[in-house]
LUMDO-545309 format. One line per 4 residues: number of its first residue (from 1); their letters; for each residue x, y negated, z negated of C-alpha. Coordinates in steps of 0.001 Angstrom, whole numbers, plus 524288, in hexadecimal, padded with zeros to 5 digits. Layout:
<nodes>
NUM	a	X/Y/Z  ...
</nodes>
This chain:
<nodes>
1	mkew	D5D8F/6B125/9A049  D6AA1/6AD9C/99A62  D6BF7/6A162/99258  D7693/69B45/99AFA
5	lvrw	D6E28/69D1A/9A723  D6297/6966F/9A0A3  D6B61/68B28/99C76  D7106/689FB/9AA31
9	lsgd	D6387/689E7/9B093  D5EF8/67F6B/9A729  D6AE8/67709/9AA4B  D713D/677CB/99CE9
13	mell	D7D1C/67F77/9A167  D863D/68030/9ACFE  D8AA1/68D73/9B1E9  D98CF/6892C/9B154
17	dnvs	D97BE/68602/9A2E5  D9ACE/69419/99F96  DA67C/694C2/9A8A5  DB349/69299/9A192
21	dgee	DC1A4/69417/9A47C  DC352/69F12/99A75  DC269/6969A/98E55  DB660/695C4/985E2
25	vpds	DAFE7/68887/98594  DAB9B/683D8/97822  D9D4F/68113/97629  DA057/672ED/972DC
29	sred	DA6F3/67110/98007  D9B51/676F3/986C7  D924C/66DB9/97FBE  D9ACE/6622A/983A6
33	lkkr	D9AA7/666E7/991CA  D8BD2/667DA/99199  D8ACC/65A1A/98C2C  D93CD/654DA/996B4
37	kkei	D8BEC/65BAC/9A14C  D7F74/65639/99BA6  D852B/6487B/99BA0  D89C6/64A0D/9A9A9
41	rqni	D7C48/64E77/9ADDF  D7609/642F1/9A704  D7F98/639AA/9AD96  D7C9F/63FC7/9BAC2
45	kgte	D6E17/63E56/9B86E  D7010/63021/9B48B  D7828/62D87/9C0AE  D6E01/63410/9C93D
49	svvs	D6356/62BBD/9C34C  D6B3E/61F5C/9C60E  D6DC6/623A2/9D406  D5F72/6270F/9D5B9
53	aerk	D5B84/619AC/9D0BA  D651A/61325/9D9FE  D5FAB/61AF7/9E551  D51D9/61740/9E1CE
57	gffa	D55CF/608FB/9E125  D5CC2/609D7/9EE35  D5154/61058/9F4F8  D47EE/60670/9EF3F
61	fyha	D507E/5FB50/9F457  D5208/60255/A0173  D435A/60402/A0314  D40C7/5F5E1/9FF51
65	vavl	D4ACA/5F0D6/A092D  D4596/5F9FD/A13B6  D3792/5F587/A11BD  D3BA8/5E732/A1164
69	scmv	D43C3/5E8B9/A1DD2  D386F/5EF4C/A24DF  D2F26/5E494/A20AA  D3873/5D9F5/A2575
73	ligv	D3A7F/5E0F3/A3268  D2BEB/5E2DB/A3442  D29A1/5D47C/A3143  D33D5/5D00D/A3B21
77	lmyt	D2E59/5D8FF/A45AE  D205C/5D4C6/A4316  D245B/5C668/A43A0  D2B63/5C8D8/A5088
81	vanl	D1FCF/5CFFF/A5662  D169D/5C52D/A5200  D1EC7/5BB1B/A5963  D1FD5/5C2E3/A65F8
85	pryg	D1802/5BDC8/A7196  D0B92/5C4FF/A74A8  D0BF1/5D006/A7E62  D0A11/5CADD/A8C3C
89	eenp	D0C08/5BCC1/A8866  D143F/5B4AF/A91B0  D1EAA/5AFFF/A8879  D2BBC/5AA9B/A8D1E
93	rtve	D3296/5B13F/A81D1  D2EA6/5BEAE/A86D8  D3140/5BCEF/A955D  D3CD3/5B3B1/A9600
97	vvkr	D4738/5BDFF/A93A2  D407C/5C7FF/A9C59  D3FAE/5BE57/AA78F  D4E0A/5BB46/AA5D5
101	yveh	D51AB/5C9A1/AA6DC  D4922/5CC21/AB2C8  D4BC8/5BFAD/ABA6B  D5A4F/5BDB7/AB7B7
105	gvee	D5ED1/5CB17/AB32E  D6513/5CF85/ABFFB  D6B70/5C253/AC230  D710B/5C104/AB47E
109	tgai	D74F4/5CF1C/AB1ED  D772D/5D4B5/ABF85  D6F8E/5E102/ABBD6  D6380/5E58B/AC32D
113	nivt	D5F20/5ED4C/AB760  D59A6/5E26F/AAEDC  D5925/5EB54/AA2F0  D67AE/5EE23/AA3BE
117	gmil	D6A8B/5DFCC/AA615  D62B4/5DC3F/A9A16  D6913/5E695/A9168  D772F/5E47A/A9580
121	dyra	D7704/5D617/A98FD  D6C3F/5CE02/A92BC  D6BBC/5D657/A8663  D7916/5DCB8/A86DD
125	fdtl	D7B93/5D907/A78BC  D7092/5E237/A7474  D763F/5ED4A/A7C93  D8381/5EAE3/A7668
129	gesh	D7D58/5ECCB/A6908  D7692/5F93E/A6D77  D8379/5FEC3/A725D  D89E3/5FBDB/A655D
133	vlft	D7E77/6026C/A5E77  D813E/60EDC/A6624  D8FA7/60E19/A62BD  D8C8D/60BD2/A545E
137	alvc	D8337/61766/A5451  D8DCD/62017/A5A17  D979D/61BAD/A4FD3  D8DDC/61E3D/A44D5
141	vlil	D8AC2/62BDF/A49C1  D994A/62E73/A4B52  D9BC1/62A98/A3D2C  D90A5/63318/A3828
145	lrld	D9240/63F57/A407B  DA091/6401A/A440B  DA648/64D0E/A3F98  DB502/64E72/A3E7B
149	ektv	DBE93/656CE/A36CA  DBE65/64D55/A2B53  DAF93/64E51/A2A94  DB02C/65D20/A2AB9
153	rggh	DBAB6/65D7B/A203C  DB289/65401/A1841  DA821/65E4D/A1693  D9E4B/65B47/A214B
157	ldsy	D9E19/66962/A259F  D8FB5/6696E/A2952  D9292/66077/A34BC  D9E93/66883/A3814
161	yrik	D96EE/67521/A38E6  D8C20/66E43/A4078  D961D/66A27/A4A9F  D9B84/677F7/A4B25
165	edry	D8DB9/67D33/A4D01  D8B51/6738D/A5813  D97CB/6781A/A5E9D  D93A6/6862D/A5CCF
169	fdis	D8722/6836E/A644E  D8E39/67B86/A6EC2  D87F2/67D8E/A7C27  D929D/67734/A8459
173	gdti	D973B/68482/A8908  D8A2F/687CE/A8F5A  D8C07/68A37/A9DF5  D7ED3/684D3/AA20B
177	lrlv	D80B0/67875/A9A02  D8E2A/67647/A9FC6  D88DA/677DF/AAD90  D7D9D/66E7F/AAB16
181	gtil	D86FB/664DA/AA4B4  D903F/6659B/AB03B  D852F/661D1/AB955  D7DCB/657E8/AB127
185	vpci	D885D/65076/AA9AE  D8EB4/64A3A/AB5CF  D812E/6468A/ABAF1  D7D64/6405A/AADEB
189	ilfg	D8A27/638C1/AAD2C  D8878/633F8/ABB33  D7A86/62FBF/AB860  D7F05/628CF/AAC03
193	iyvl	D8955/6214B/AB3A6  D7F17/61D74/ABDB9  D75D3/61876/AB338  D8124/61138/AACC8
197	lngq	D85AE/60A53/AB92B  D7805/60764/ABE19  D72AC/60164/AB1A7  D72CB/5F368/AB6B6
201	ngpg	D6B56/5F71E/AC31E  D6160/6010E/ABE63  D5CD7/60919/AB2CA  D6856/60D2C/AAA86
205	ggfs	D7358/606C5/AA33E  D7C7A/60991/A9824  D730D/60F8E/A8E56  D6C66/6191B/A9793
209	agai	D7916/61C9B/A9E85  D8004/61E94/A9184  D754C/627EF/A8D48  D76F5/62F9C/A99F6
213	lgaa	D85C7/63046/A98BA  D84B2/63400/A8A61  D7B5B/63F00/A8E05  D852F/6439C/A983E
217	limf	D8FEA/64439/A8DEC  D870D/64BA2/A849E  D8344/6555F/A8F28  D917E/65706/A932C
221	saaf	D9581/659F9/A8524  D8A3D/6639C/A83A8  D8DDC/66ABB/A9028  D9CB0/66AB9/A8F39
225	gfda	D9F5A/66842/A80C9  DA480/65CB0/A7932  DB29F/66011/A7C5E  DB047/65D38/A8ABF
229	vdrv	DAAB2/64FD9/A8770  DB572/64CE0/A7D8C  DBFDC/64DFA/A880D  DBA9A/641F1/A8F0B
233	fsak	DB1FA/63B86/A84C2  DB90A/63C1D/A77E2  DB642/6342A/A6BBC  DC082/62A11/A6FA5
237	vlsl	DBA9D/62897/A7D39  DACF6/626FE/A777F  DB18C/61CF2/A6D8D  DB995/61575/A778C
241	ttfv	DAE75/61582/A8180  DA4AF/6105F/A7791  DAE13/605F3/A728F  DB1F9/6011A/A8017
245	slaf	DA3BF/600AD/A8492  D9F1A/5F8E1/A78D7  DAB02/5EFF9/A792C  DA92D/5ED18/A87A4
249	ysia	D9AB6/5EA5B/A85B3  D9D5E/5E13C/A7A40  DA85C/5D9BD/A80F6  DA18F/5D8AB/A8E2C
253	kgyv	D9480/5D401/A88F8  D9B32/5CB7C/A7EDE  DA1DA/5C471/A8A15  D94F7/5C2EF/A9165
257	fftg	D8DEB/5BE29/A8531  D988C/5B42B/A828C  D98AB/5AEBE/A9050  D89DC/5AE93/A912B
261	angl	D8815/5A7BE/A8419  D91A8/59D12/A8828  D8C60/59B47/A95F5  D98A4/5A0D9/A9C61
265	enhi	D99C1/5A955/AA881  D9DE8/5B74C/AA53E  DA329/5B9E8/AB32B  D9DE0/5C7DB/AB329
269	pkgi	D9883/5CB05/AC0D6  D8AC7/5D0B0/AC0F9  D8C94/5D781/ACE11  D8216/5DA54/AD809
273	pgai	D754A/5DEAB/AD19B  D7279/5ECC1/AD54B  D80B4/5F0C9/AD6E0  D8784/5F9BC/ACD34
277	lsgg	D915D/5EF28/AC9A9  D874C/5E518/AC5C8  D818F/5DF5D/AB983  D8E13/5D94E/AB45C
281	lilp	D9184/5DFF0/AA780  D856C/5E888/AA76E  D8C1B/5F417/AAE07  D9813/5F4C2/AA509
285	lnva	D8F54/5F251/A9940  D86B0/5FD93/A9D99  D92B8/60623/A9E3F  D96C6/601FD/A9091
289	vgmv	D894E/6049B/A8AD6  D8870/611A2/A91F3  D9568/6161D/A8C4F  D9133/61278/A7E8C
293	vact	D8441/619BD/A7FE8  D8AAA/625D3/A85DD  D951D/62659/A7B46  D8AE1/6249B/A70AB
297	mygf	D822F/62F8F/A75D7  D8D4D/63930/A774A  D930F/6350D/A6A3E  D8637/637D5/A634B
301	fslf	D851B/6452A/A69B6  D9322/648D8/A6697  D9213/64487/A5867  D8557/64BBF/A55E5
305	krgn	D8A40/657DB/A5D01  D9813/6599F/A57F4  D9AC7/64EC1/A4E44  DA4BB/646DB/A5624
309	igga	DA720/6401D/A631B  DB14A/644B0/A6CA1  DB623/64F2B/A635A  DBBF1/644D3/A5A44
</nodes>
């Protein structure tokens, strides 16, 4: 084996050391170059050791904080459980709220469905937070998975080719799928609207109806392609629908919270219990929640499938 190959395998020589621009390099210059490379390697090793030490310190701190947080959480939960009333015990703290819902729910909310009245009237503030959680999740996924021309030019070609591969295996042109979609999609949308409008009178409401409408949009895009959906449900329409729904929910319930906290009449008619136009704000709030859920479901599907929403 040649001497230069042995030196290269042992790490004492770089293959490009023998490459020159036509001029011979003095031995002294080569020795200086080797010394400089050796110093650079030592500096790199020193830097790596510092970084490794910092990582070890960070992970040690991270594990300590994680264990401490878990211990505190376990302690709080155990203290709470220890102070709960025993199972089956007649305790006013456990039945007072339930009795209020059952005995005065229809009168105070105008909704026959006590569960819907509780979610969108008594505890509407919680539902508002849940709707914002869905919107925040959609925004986070959009930030992480959105694929545009700038992303492709920036070197993220793996995602680009994945999207091209997904388009190559697109099944929207299948005749059987189109026929099934033509029959089922209108039925699913109609059923979703029924569940949405009937939430204050029976099983249903914004969350379940939004899931049904979101499934209809997903099935429509699978059967007829994303271009067909983009013509009526673009990124601007999705963003505007989500914003208007959340803004209406926040303003409407903010008004009700303000009037209720100050003992004022909100002047919102509750309607006749059992009718479609009943329950006061429950029906429009159901519509707002349903739109947010439907937009979130379709947005997730579109982002995971093609890297954007509405072709934007």
